[in-house]
DSSP file (Angstrom, degrees, kcal/mol; ACC not computed):
  #  RESIDUE AA STRUCTURE BP1 BP2  ACC     N-H-->O    O-->H-N    N-H-->O    O-->H-N    TCO  KAPPA ALPHA  PHI   PSI    X-CA   Y-CA   Z-CA
    1    1 A X              0   0    0      0, 0.0     2,-0.6     0, 0.0     3,-0.1   0.000 360.0 360.0 360.0 128.6    0.0    0.0    0.0
    2    2 A X     >  -     0   0    0      1,-0.2     4,-1.7     2,-0.0     3,-0.2  -0.847 360.0-153.0 -96.5 122.8    1.4    3.4   -1.0
    3    3 A X  H  > S+     0   0    0     -2,-0.6     4,-2.5     1,-0.2     5,-0.2   0.894  94.5  55.0 -64.9 -38.9    0.5    6.1    1.7
    4    4 A X  H  > S+     0   0    0      1,-0.2     4,-2.0     2,-0.2    -1,-0.2   0.849 106.0  50.5 -65.4 -34.3    0.6    8.9   -0.9
    5    5 A X  H  > S+     0   0    0     -3,-0.2     4,-2.3     2,-0.2    -1,-0.2   0.870 110.5  51.2 -70.5 -36.4   -2.0    7.1   -3.1
    6    6 A X  H  X S+     0   0    0     -4,-1.7     4,-2.2     2,-0.2    -2,-0.2   0.924 108.4  50.6 -63.0 -45.4   -4.2    6.7    0.0
    7    7 A X  H  <>S+     0   0    0     -4,-2.5     5,-2.7     1,-0.2     4,-0.3   0.917 110.9  49.5 -60.7 -41.0   -3.8   10.4    0.8
    8    8 A X  H ><5S+     0   0    0     -4,-2.0     3,-1.2     1,-0.2    -1,-0.2   0.910 109.0  51.9 -60.9 -42.8   -4.8   11.3   -2.7
    9    9 A X  H 3<5S+     0   0    0     -4,-2.3    -1,-0.2     1,-0.3    -2,-0.2   0.868 111.0  47.9 -62.4 -36.3   -7.9    8.9   -2.5
   10   10 A X  T 3<5S-     0   0    0     -4,-2.2    -1,-0.3    -5,-0.1    -2,-0.2   0.444 113.9-121.8 -83.5  -0.2   -8.9   10.6    0.7
   11   11 A X  T < 5 +     0   0    0     -3,-1.2     2,-0.5    -4,-0.3    -3,-0.2   0.900  60.7 150.9  59.6  42.9   -8.4   14.1   -1.0
   12   12 A X      < -     0   0    0     -5,-2.7     2,-0.4    -6,-0.1    -1,-0.2  -0.925  32.5-162.8-110.7 128.4   -5.9   15.1    1.6
   13   13 A X        -     0   0    0     -2,-0.5     2,-0.3    -5,-0.0    61,-0.1  -0.910  24.1-123.7-106.0 132.8   -3.0   17.5    1.1
   14   14 A X        -     0   0    0     -2,-0.4     2,-0.1    59,-0.1    57,-0.1  -0.587  25.2-134.7 -75.5 132.3   -0.1   17.5    3.5
   15   15 A X        -     0   0    0     -2,-0.3     3,-0.1    55,-0.3    -1,-0.1  -0.471  29.8 -94.4 -81.2 159.2    0.4   21.0    5.0
   16   16 A X        -     0   0    0     -2,-0.1    59,-0.1     1,-0.1    -1,-0.1  -0.348  57.2 -79.7 -66.3 157.8    4.0   22.3    5.3
   17   17 A X        -     0   0    0     57,-0.2    -1,-0.1     1,-0.1     2,-0.1  -0.366  51.5-117.8 -63.8 134.7    5.7   21.8    8.6
   18   18 A X        -     0   0    0     53,-0.1     2,-0.5    -3,-0.1     8,-0.1  -0.411  20.0-118.7 -75.0 147.6    4.6   24.3   11.3
   19   19 A X        -     0   0    0     -2,-0.1    -1,-0.1     1,-0.1     6,-0.1  -0.745  39.6-107.6 -82.3 129.7    7.1   26.7   12.8
   20   20 A X        -     0   0    0     -2,-0.5    -1,-0.1     4,-0.2     6,-0.0  -0.284  17.7-146.6 -61.9 144.1    7.3   26.0   16.6
   21   21 A X  S    S+     0   0    0      2,-0.0     2,-0.2    -3,-0.0    -1,-0.1   0.398  77.4  12.9 -90.6   1.4    5.7   28.6   18.8
   22   22 A X  S    S-     0   0    0      2,-0.1     2,-1.7     0, 0.0    -2,-0.0  -0.738 110.9 -43.6-153.7-162.2    8.2   28.2   21.6
   23   23 A X  S    S+     0   0    0     -2,-0.2     2,-0.3     2,-0.0    -2,-0.0  -0.504  97.9  82.2 -83.3  69.4   11.5   26.7   22.5
   24   24 A X  S    S-     0   0    0     -2,-1.7     2,-0.3    13,-0.0    -4,-0.2  -0.939  71.0-111.2-155.9 171.9   11.3   23.3   21.0
   25   25 A X        -     0   0    0     -2,-0.3    12,-0.2     1,-0.1     3,-0.1  -0.830  27.3-120.6-112.0 155.5   11.7   21.4   17.7
   26   26 A X  S    S-     0   0    0     -2,-0.3    11,-2.6     1,-0.1     2,-0.3   0.802  89.4  -2.2 -66.6 -29.8    8.9   19.9   15.7
   27   27 A X  E     -A   36   0A   0      9,-0.2     2,-0.4     2,-0.0     9,-0.2  -0.984  55.4-155.0-155.2 161.1   10.3   16.3   15.8
   28   28 A X  E     -A   35   0A   0      7,-1.9     7,-3.1    -2,-0.3     2,-0.5  -0.993  10.7-154.7-137.2 134.0   13.3   14.3   17.1
   29   29 A X  E     +A   34   0A   0     -2,-0.4     2,-0.4     5,-0.2     5,-0.2  -0.949  15.0 173.1-110.1 129.6   14.5   11.1   15.7
   30   30 A X  E >   -A   33   0A   0      3,-2.4     3,-2.2    -2,-0.5     2,-0.1  -0.981  66.2 -41.4-133.4 123.7   16.5    8.6   17.8
   31   31 A X  T 3  S-     0   0    0     -2,-0.4   120,-0.0     1,-0.3     0, 0.0  -0.392 123.9 -24.4  57.0-128.8   17.3    5.3   16.3
   32   32 A X  T 3  S+     0   0    0     -2,-0.1   119,-2.7    -3,-0.1     2,-0.4   0.215 119.3  95.1-100.5  16.7   14.2    4.1   14.4
   33   33 A X  E <   -AB  30 150A   0     -3,-2.2    -3,-2.4   117,-0.2     2,-0.5  -0.888  54.3-162.9-110.0 137.8   11.8    6.2   16.5
   34   34 A X  E     -AB  29 149A   0    115,-3.1   115,-2.4    -2,-0.4     2,-0.6  -0.982   6.6-159.5-116.5 124.7   10.5    9.6   15.5
   35   35 A X  E     -AB  28 148A   0     -7,-3.1    -7,-1.9    -2,-0.5     2,-0.5  -0.924   7.3-156.2-105.2 119.2    8.9   11.7   18.3
   36   36 A X  E     -AB  27 147A   0    111,-3.6   111,-1.0    -2,-0.6    -9,-0.2  -0.834  17.4-124.3 -97.2 131.8    6.5   14.5   17.1
   37   37 A X  E     -     0   0A   0    -11,-2.6   110,-0.1    -2,-0.5   108,-0.1  -0.232  47.9 -72.1 -64.3 161.2    5.9   17.5   19.3
   38   38 A X  E     -     0   0A   0    108,-0.1     2,-0.4   106,-0.1   108,-0.3  -0.297  47.7-156.9 -58.3 138.0    2.3   18.3   20.2
   39   39 A X  E     - B   0 145A   0    106,-3.1   106,-2.5    -3,-0.1     2,-0.3  -0.957   8.5-142.0-116.2 137.4    0.3   19.8   17.4
   40   40 A X  E     - B   0 144A   0     -2,-0.4   104,-0.2   104,-0.2    31,-0.0  -0.711  29.0 -92.5-101.2 152.0   -2.7   21.9   18.2
   41   41 A X        -     0   0    0    102,-2.4     7,-2.6    -2,-0.3     2,-0.4  -0.289  41.3-167.8 -62.2 143.1   -6.0   21.9   16.2
   42   42 A X  E     -E   47   0B   0      5,-0.3     2,-0.4    22,-0.3     5,-0.2  -0.990  11.9-168.7-131.6 144.1   -6.4   24.4   13.4
   43   43 A X  E >  S-E   46   0B   0      3,-3.1     3,-1.5    -2,-0.4     6,-0.1  -0.990  79.6  -9.0-132.1 124.8   -9.4   25.5   11.4
   44   44 A X  T 3  S-     0   0    0     -2,-0.4    -1,-0.1     1,-0.3     3,-0.1   0.884 129.8 -55.9  54.2  39.7   -9.0   27.6    8.3
   45   45 A X  T 3  S+     0   0    0      1,-0.2     2,-0.3    -3,-0.0    -1,-0.3   0.445 120.7  97.7  80.4  -2.7   -5.4   28.2    9.1
   46   46 A X  E <  S-E   43   0B   0     -3,-1.5    -3,-3.1     1,-0.1    -1,-0.2  -0.818  87.7 -80.7-118.4 156.9   -6.1   29.6   12.6
   47   47 A X  E     -E   42   0B   0     -2,-0.3     2,-1.4    -5,-0.2    -5,-0.3  -0.300  42.2-127.7 -55.5 133.1   -6.0   28.0   16.1
   48   48 A X        -     0   0    0     -7,-2.6    94,-2.4    95,-0.1    95,-0.3  -0.712  33.0-162.2 -87.3  97.3   -9.2   26.1   16.7
   49   49 A X  B     +F  141   0C   0     -2,-1.4     2,-0.2    92,-0.3    92,-0.2  -0.563  31.6 101.4 -82.6 136.3  -10.3   27.6   20.0
   50   50 A X        -     0   0    0     90,-1.8     2,-0.4    -2,-0.2    47,-0.1  -0.872  54.7-119.1 165.3 166.5  -12.8   25.9   22.2
   51   51 A X    >>> -     0   0    0     -2,-0.2     4,-2.2    45,-0.0     3,-2.0  -0.987  29.9-124.8-131.2 123.5  -13.6   23.8   25.2
   52   52 A X  B 345S+gh  56  98D   0     45,-3.1    47,-2.3    -2,-0.4    50,-0.3  -0.420  98.5  22.9 -65.9 132.5  -15.4   20.4   24.9
   53   53 A X  T 345S+     0   0    0      3,-2.5    -1,-0.3    45,-0.2     4,-0.1   0.285 124.9  55.2  93.1  -9.2  -18.5   20.3   27.2
   54   54 A X  T <45S-     0   0    0     -3,-2.0    -2,-0.2     2,-0.2    -1,-0.1   0.710 131.9 -11.4-118.4 -57.9  -18.8   24.1   27.2
   55   55 A X  T  <5S+     0   0    0     -4,-2.2     2,-0.3     1,-0.1    -3,-0.2   0.215 125.0  58.9-133.3  18.3  -18.9   25.4   23.6
   56   56 A X  B   < -g   52   0D   0     -5,-1.0    -3,-2.5    -6,-0.0    -2,-0.2  -0.996  65.9-146.7-140.4 144.3  -18.0   22.3   21.5
   57   57 A X     >  -     0   0    0     -2,-0.3     4,-2.3    -5,-0.2     3,-0.2  -0.551  36.5 -96.7-103.1 176.1  -19.5   18.8   21.3
   58   58 A X  H  > S+     0   0    0      1,-0.2     4,-2.2     2,-0.2     5,-0.2   0.872 120.5  54.7 -62.2 -39.3  -17.8   15.5   20.7
   59   59 A X  H  > S+     0   0    0      1,-0.2     4,-1.6     2,-0.2    -1,-0.2   0.892 110.9  45.4 -61.4 -41.6  -18.5   15.5   16.9
   60   60 A X  H  > S+     0   0    0     -3,-0.2     4,-2.1     2,-0.2    -1,-0.2   0.893 110.9  53.5 -72.6 -36.7  -16.8   18.8   16.5
   61   61 A X  H  X S+     0   0    0     -4,-2.3     4,-2.6     2,-0.2    -2,-0.2   0.875 105.7  55.1 -60.9 -37.6  -13.9   17.7   18.8
   62   62 A X  H  X S+     0   0    0     -4,-2.2     4,-2.3     2,-0.2    -1,-0.2   0.905 107.3  49.0 -61.0 -43.1  -13.5   14.6   16.5
   63   63 A X  H  X S+     0   0    0     -4,-1.6     4,-2.0     2,-0.2    -2,-0.2   0.892 110.5  51.1 -65.3 -39.0  -13.1   16.9   13.4
   64   64 A X  H  X S+     0   0    0     -4,-2.1     4,-1.8     2,-0.2   -22,-0.3   0.933 111.0  48.1 -63.4 -45.6  -10.5   19.0   15.4
   65   65 A X  H  X S+     0   0    0     -4,-2.6     4,-2.1     1,-0.2    -2,-0.2   0.872 109.8  53.3 -64.2 -35.9   -8.6   15.8   16.2
   66   66 A X  H  X S+     0   0    0     -4,-2.3     4,-1.9     2,-0.2    -1,-0.2   0.907 106.0  52.2 -61.0 -42.1   -8.8   14.8   12.6
   67   67 A X  H  X S+     0   0    0     -4,-2.0     4,-1.6     1,-0.2    -2,-0.2   0.882 108.0  52.5 -65.6 -35.7   -7.3   18.1   11.6
   68   68 A X  H  X S+     0   0    0     -4,-1.8     4,-3.0     1,-0.2    -1,-0.2   0.898 104.9  56.2 -62.1 -41.9   -4.4   17.6   14.0
   69   69 A X  H  X S+     0   0    0     -4,-2.1     4,-2.5     1,-0.2    -2,-0.2   0.899 104.6  52.0 -61.3 -39.1   -3.8   14.2   12.5
   70   70 A X  H  X S+     0   0    0     -4,-1.9     4,-1.8     2,-0.2   -55,-0.3   0.931 111.3  46.6 -59.1 -46.7   -3.4   15.8    9.1
   71   71 A X  H  X S+     0   0    0     -4,-1.6     4,-2.1     2,-0.2    -2,-0.2   0.905 111.3  52.6 -60.2 -45.2   -0.8   18.2   10.5
   72   72 A X  H  X S+     0   0    0     -4,-3.0     4,-2.8     1,-0.2    -2,-0.2   0.914 108.1  50.4 -62.1 -41.8    1.0   15.3   12.3
   73   73 A X  H  X S+     0   0    0     -4,-2.5     4,-2.1     1,-0.2    -1,-0.2   0.873 108.9  52.7 -63.0 -36.7    1.2   13.4    9.0
   74   74 A X  H  X S+     0   0    0     -4,-1.8     4,-1.7     2,-0.2    -1,-0.2   0.881 111.4  45.7 -62.2 -41.9    2.7   16.4    7.3
   75   75 A X  H  X S+     0   0    0     -4,-2.1     4,-2.4     2,-0.2    -2,-0.2   0.911 110.9  53.7 -67.5 -45.0    5.4   16.8   10.1
   76   76 A X  H  X S+     0   0    0     -4,-2.8     4,-2.4     1,-0.2     5,-0.3   0.896 107.0  51.1 -58.3 -42.0    6.1   13.1    9.9
   77   77 A X  H  X S+     0   0    0     -4,-2.1     4,-2.3     1,-0.2    -1,-0.2   0.893 110.9  48.4 -61.2 -39.9    6.6   13.4    6.1
   78   78 A X  H  < S+     0   0    0     -4,-1.7    -2,-0.2     1,-0.2    -1,-0.2   0.866 112.3  50.9 -67.9 -34.1    9.0   16.3    6.7
   79   79 A X  H  < S+     0   0    0     -4,-2.4    -2,-0.2     1,-0.2    -1,-0.2   0.915 126.8  19.5 -69.4 -44.6   10.8   14.2    9.4
   80   80 A X  H  < S-     0   0    0     -4,-2.4    -2,-0.2    -5,-0.2    -3,-0.2   0.601  89.1-136.3-108.6 -12.2   11.3   11.0    7.3
   81   81 A X  S  < S+     0   0    0     -4,-2.3     2,-0.3    -5,-0.3    -4,-0.1   0.217  86.9  50.8  78.8 -15.0   11.0   12.2    3.8
   82   82 A X    >   -     0   0    0     -6,-0.2     3,-2.4     1,-0.1     4,-0.2  -0.804  64.4-156.5-155.4 109.3    8.8    9.3    2.7
   83   83 A X  G >  S+     0   0    0      1,-0.3     3,-1.3    -2,-0.3    -1,-0.1   0.669  91.2  74.1 -63.5 -15.0    5.8    8.2    4.6
   84   84 A X  G 3  S+     0   0    0      1,-0.2    -1,-0.3    67,-0.0    36,-0.0   0.683  85.6  67.5 -68.6 -16.8    6.1    4.7    3.1
   85   85 A X  G <  S+     0   0    0     -3,-2.4    67,-2.0    67,-0.1     2,-0.5   0.608  72.9 109.6 -78.6 -11.4    9.1    4.3    5.5
   86   86 A X  E <   +C  151   0A   0     -3,-1.3    65,-0.3    65,-0.2     3,-0.1  -0.527  42.4 179.3 -71.0 119.3    6.7    4.3    8.5
   87   87 A X  E     -     0   0A   0     63,-2.7     2,-0.3    -2,-0.5    64,-0.2   0.766  66.1  -5.7 -87.5 -29.3    6.6    0.8   10.0
   88   88 A X  E     -C  150   0A   0     62,-1.6    62,-2.9    37,-0.1     2,-0.8  -0.930  52.9-130.5-164.8 135.0    4.2    1.6   12.8
   89   89 A X  E     -C  149   0A   0     35,-3.2    60,-0.2    -2,-0.3    39,-0.1  -0.870  37.0-175.7 -82.4 115.7    2.4    4.4   14.5
   90   90 A X  E     +     0   0A   0     58,-2.0    38,-2.5    -2,-0.8     2,-0.3   0.929  51.1   0.1 -87.0 -47.2    3.5    3.5   18.0
   91   91 A X  E     -Cd 148 128A   0     57,-1.7    57,-2.5    36,-0.2     2,-0.4  -0.998  48.5-164.6-150.7 144.5    1.7    5.9   20.3
   92   92 A X  E     -Cd 147 129A   0     36,-1.7    38,-2.3    -2,-0.3     2,-0.5  -1.000   7.9-167.2-128.5 128.4   -0.6    8.8   20.2
   93   93 A X  E     -Cd 146 130A   0     53,-2.4    53,-2.4    -2,-0.4     2,-0.4  -0.979   9.9-167.3-119.0 127.5   -1.2   11.2   23.2
   94   94 A X  E     -Cd 145 131A   0     36,-2.5    38,-3.0    -2,-0.5     2,-0.5  -0.944  12.4-163.7-120.8 130.3   -4.1   13.5   23.1
   95   95 A X  E     -Cd 144 132A   0     49,-3.4    49,-2.5    -2,-0.4     2,-0.6  -0.949  11.8-164.5-109.1 125.7   -4.9   16.5   25.3
   96   96 A X  E     -Cd 143 133A   0     36,-2.9    38,-2.5    -2,-0.5     2,-0.8  -0.950  19.1-135.2-118.2 118.7   -8.5   17.7   25.1
   97   97 A X  E     + d   0 134A   0     45,-2.2   -45,-3.1    -2,-0.6     2,-0.3  -0.578  51.4 150.2 -68.1 106.6   -9.4   21.0   26.4
   98   98 A X  B     -h   52   0D   0     36,-2.2   -45,-0.2    -2,-0.8    -2,-0.0  -0.946  49.2-101.3-147.3 161.5  -12.6   20.2   28.4
   99   99 A X    >   -     0   0    0    -47,-2.3     3,-0.5    -2,-0.3   -45,-0.1  -0.241  45.1-105.3 -72.7 167.7  -14.8   21.0   31.3
  100  100 A X  T 3  S+     0   0    0      1,-0.2    -1,-0.1    35,-0.0   -47,-0.1   0.758 120.9  53.7 -68.4 -22.4  -14.6   18.8   34.4
  101  101 A X  T 3  S+     0   0    0    -48,-0.0     2,-0.3     2,-0.0    -1,-0.2   0.710  83.6 100.2 -83.1 -20.1  -17.9   17.2   33.5
  102  102 A X    <   +     0   0    0     -3,-0.5     3,-0.1   -50,-0.3    -4,-0.1  -0.512  39.4 168.3 -74.8 129.8  -16.9   16.2   30.0
  103  103 A X        +     0   0    0     -2,-0.3     3,-0.3     1,-0.1    -1,-0.1   0.171  50.6  88.9-125.8  16.3  -15.9   12.5   29.8
  104  104 A X     >  +     0   0    0      1,-0.2     4,-1.9     2,-0.1     5,-0.1  -0.110  40.8 124.5-111.4  39.7  -15.6   11.7   26.1
  105  105 A X  H  > S+     0   0    0      1,-0.2     4,-2.4     2,-0.2    -1,-0.2   0.886  74.4  57.0 -58.5 -39.5  -12.0   12.6   25.5
  106  106 A X  H  > S+     0   0    0     -3,-0.3     4,-1.0     1,-0.2    -1,-0.2   0.886 106.7  48.8 -59.3 -39.0  -11.4    9.1   24.1
  107  107 A X  H  4 S+     0   0    0      2,-0.2     4,-0.5     1,-0.2    -1,-0.2   0.861 109.8  51.0 -70.1 -38.3  -14.1    9.6   21.5
  108  108 A X  H >< S+     0   0    0     -4,-1.9     3,-1.7     1,-0.2     4,-0.4   0.940 107.3  53.4 -63.1 -44.1  -12.7   13.0   20.5
  109  109 A X  H >X S+     0   0    0     -4,-2.4     4,-2.1     1,-0.3     3,-1.4   0.756  90.8  76.7 -66.0 -23.8   -9.2   11.4   20.0
  110  110 A X  H 3X S+     0   0    0     -4,-1.0     4,-2.8     1,-0.3     5,-0.4   0.818  82.2  68.7 -57.1 -28.1  -10.9    8.8   17.7
  111  111 A X  H <> S+     0   0    0     -3,-1.7     4,-0.9    -4,-0.5    -1,-0.3   0.889 108.5  35.7 -56.7 -37.8  -10.9   11.6   15.0
  112  112 A X  H <> S+     0   0    0     -3,-1.4     4,-2.4    -4,-0.4     5,-0.2   0.947 118.8  48.7 -77.8 -54.5   -7.1   11.3   15.0
  113  113 A X  H  X S+     0   0    0     -4,-2.1     4,-2.2     1,-0.2    -2,-0.2   0.885 110.3  51.0 -57.8 -42.6   -6.7    7.5   15.5
  114  114 A X  H  X S+     0   0    0     -4,-2.8     4,-2.1    -5,-0.2    -1,-0.2   0.919 110.1  48.5 -66.0 -41.7   -9.3    6.7   12.8
  115  115 A X  H  X S+     0   0    0     -4,-0.9     4,-2.9    -5,-0.4     5,-0.2   0.915 109.5  52.8 -65.5 -40.3   -7.6    8.8   10.2
  116  116 A X  H  X S+     0   0    0     -4,-2.4     4,-3.0     1,-0.2     5,-0.4   0.917 109.3  50.9 -57.6 -41.9   -4.2    7.4   11.0
  117  117 A X  H  X S+     0   0    0     -4,-2.2     4,-1.3    -5,-0.2     8,-0.2   0.889 112.0  46.6 -64.1 -37.9   -5.7    3.9   10.5
  118  118 A X  H  < S+     0   0    0     -4,-2.1    -2,-0.2     2,-0.2    -1,-0.2   0.935 117.5  42.0 -65.3 -47.7   -7.1    5.0    7.1
  119  119 A X  H  < S+     0   0    0     -4,-2.9    -2,-0.2     1,-0.2  -113,-0.2   0.928 127.9  27.2 -68.7 -48.4   -3.9    6.6    5.9
  120  120 A X  H  X S-     0   0    0     -4,-3.0     4,-0.6    -5,-0.2    -1,-0.2   0.563 110.2-115.9 -96.3  -9.3   -1.4    4.0    7.1
  121  121 A X  H  X  -     0   0    0     -4,-1.3     4,-2.5    -5,-0.4     5,-0.3  -0.093  37.7 -69.2  91.1 163.4   -3.7    0.8    7.1
  122  122 A X  H  > S+     0   0    0      1,-0.2     4,-0.9     2,-0.2    -1,-0.1   0.854 129.0  43.2 -62.1 -39.6   -4.8   -1.3   10.0
  123  123 A X  H  4 S+     0   0    0      2,-0.2    -1,-0.2     1,-0.1    -2,-0.1   0.940 123.5  33.4 -72.9 -47.8   -1.4   -2.9   10.8
  124  124 A X  H  < S+     0   0    0     -4,-0.6   -35,-3.2     1,-0.2    -2,-0.2   0.854 121.3  48.6 -79.3 -35.8    0.8    0.2   10.6
  125  125 A X  H  < S+     0   0    0     -4,-2.5     2,-0.2    -8,-0.2    -8,-0.2   0.686  82.7 102.3 -81.4 -18.0   -1.8    2.7   11.8
  126  126 A X     <  +     0   0    0     -4,-0.9     2,-0.3    -5,-0.3   -37,-0.3  -0.496  54.3 166.4 -69.7 134.7   -2.9    0.8   14.8
  127  127 A X        -     0   0    0     -2,-0.2   -36,-0.2   -39,-0.1   -37,-0.2  -0.941  42.1 -99.6-148.1 161.6   -1.3    2.3   18.0
  128  128 A X  E     -d   91   0A   0    -38,-2.5   -36,-1.7    -2,-0.3     2,-0.3  -0.506  49.6-170.3 -75.2 156.4   -1.2    2.6   21.7
  129  129 A X  E     -d   92   0A   0    -38,-0.2     2,-0.4    -2,-0.2   -36,-0.2  -0.999  27.1-166.0-155.4 150.8   -3.0    5.8   23.0
  130  130 A X  E     -d   93   0A   0    -38,-2.3   -36,-2.5    -2,-0.3     2,-0.4  -0.993  10.4-169.9-134.0 141.3   -3.7    8.0   25.9
  131  131 A X  E     -d   94   0A   0     -2,-0.4     2,-0.4   -38,-0.2   -36,-0.2  -0.990   9.9-176.8-135.5 126.6   -6.5   10.7   26.0
  132  132 A X  E     -d   95   0A   0    -38,-3.0   -36,-2.9    -2,-0.4     2,-0.5  -0.917  24.2-133.5-123.5 148.7   -6.6   13.2   28.8
  133  133 A X  E     -d   96   0A   0     -2,-0.4     2,-0.3   -38,-0.2   -36,-0.2  -0.871  32.6-175.0 -92.2 130.0   -9.0   16.0   29.7
  134  134 A X  E     -d   97   0A   0    -38,-2.5   -36,-2.2    -2,-0.5     3,-0.1  -0.891  35.3-124.9-130.5 159.4   -7.1   19.2   30.6
  135  135 A X  S    S-     0   0    0     -2,-0.3     2,-0.3     1,-0.2    -1,-0.1   0.782  90.2  -6.1 -73.8 -28.0   -8.1   22.7   31.9
  136  136 A X        -     0   0    0    -40,-0.0     2,-0.3   -39,-0.0    -1,-0.2  -0.980  54.5-152.3-165.9 154.5   -6.4   24.6   29.1
  137  137 A X    >   -     0   0    0     -2,-0.3     3,-2.1     4,-0.2     4,-0.2  -0.934  50.7 -75.1-129.1 149.3   -4.1   24.1   26.0
  138  138 A X  G >  S+     0   0    0     -2,-0.3     3,-1.6     1,-0.3    -1,-0.0  -0.127 117.9   8.3 -49.6 139.1   -1.8   26.8   24.7
  139  139 A X  G 3  S-     0   0    0      1,-0.3    -1,-0.3   -90,-0.0   -92,-0.0   0.596 125.5 -76.3  63.4  15.9   -3.6   29.6   22.7
  140  140 A X  G <  S+     0   0    0     -3,-2.1   -90,-1.8     1,-0.2    -1,-0.3   0.641  79.2 169.0  76.4  15.3   -6.9   28.2   23.9
  141  141 A X  B <   -F   49   0C   0     -3,-1.6   -92,-0.3   -92,-0.2    -4,-0.2  -0.218  36.2-138.6 -61.4 151.1   -6.9   25.3   21.3
  142  142 A X  S    S+     0   0    0    -94,-2.4   -45,-2.2     1,-0.2     2,-0.3   0.769  81.7  21.4 -82.6 -26.9   -9.5   22.6   21.8
  143  143 A X  E     - C   0  96A   0    -95,-0.3  -102,-2.4   -47,-0.2     2,-0.4  -0.998  55.1-175.2-147.3 141.0   -7.1   19.7   21.1
  144  144 A X  E     -BC  40  95A   0    -49,-2.5   -49,-3.4    -2,-0.3     2,-0.4  -0.999  13.3-178.3-133.5 133.2   -3.4   19.0   21.1
  145  145 A X  E     -BC  39  94A   0   -106,-2.5  -106,-3.1    -2,-0.4     2,-0.3  -0.985   9.0-169.0-136.0 140.2   -1.9   15.6   20.0
  146  146 A X  E     - C   0  93A   0    -53,-2.4   -53,-2.4    -2,-0.4     2,-0.3  -0.875  11.5-159.5-122.3 165.4    1.6   14.2   19.8
  147  147 A X  E     -BC  36  92A   0   -111,-1.0  -111,-3.6    -2,-0.3     2,-0.4  -0.986  14.4-155.7-148.2 146.9    2.8   11.1   18.1
  148  148 A X  E     -BC  35  91A   0    -57,-2.5   -58,-2.0    -2,-0.3   -57,-1.7  -0.996  21.3-176.3-123.2 131.8    5.6    8.5   18.1
  149  149 A X  E     -BC  34  89A   0   -115,-2.4  -115,-3.1    -2,-0.4     2,-0.4  -0.949  20.6-136.9-129.1 147.6    6.3    6.5   15.0
  150  150 A X  E     -BC  33  88A   0    -62,-2.9   -63,-2.7    -2,-0.3   -62,-1.6  -0.880  23.8-168.2 -98.9 132.8    8.7    3.7   14.1
  151  151 A X  E       C   0  86A   0   -119,-2.7   -65,-0.2    -2,-0.4   -66,-0.1  -0.815 360.0 360.0-119.7 162.5   10.5    4.0   10.8
  152  152 A X              0   0    0    -67,-2.0   -66,-0.1    -2,-0.3    -1,-0.1   0.327 360.0 360.0-156.6 360.0   12.5    1.4    8.8
C-alpha cells in the first residue's frame, strides 16, 4: 500500500511543517523512532479555539482531532522524507481542552486515530494511545496531540 496514493484517494493534502511557537523542535529522531511534538488543532489556518463540554460537542472535537492528524502526518513526512518508510504508528497522546464534567476525550481522540488507520492501514496505523482532559491548552486550542512513529 502506498501512503501517498491513499492520501490522494482521501483528498488530503499535507500541510507544510509548522514553525514551533516556543523553545522546541517539531520532531526528534532517535534510532528508528520519531517523536513528534504536540500539534494543536487548526481550522481555516487559525487556532481552533474551544472547550469540549462548554462550547464544543464530541463530533466537533473529533473533526478538530482529525485536523491535528493531518498536520501530524505532514510533520512526519518532513521528518522521514517518505511516509512509506513508516513501519508503525507506535503511540498517540491526546490532550482535550474540556470541562470537568466532559468525559468523552477518548471519542474526540478517535478523530485522529481513525484517520491514522485509514492513511497507514490497519497494521501500521494501529497504535497505543492516551487521551486526557485538561483545563487549558496553549492559545486556547481545543485539542493537542503528539505522536511517536517507528520507521525502517
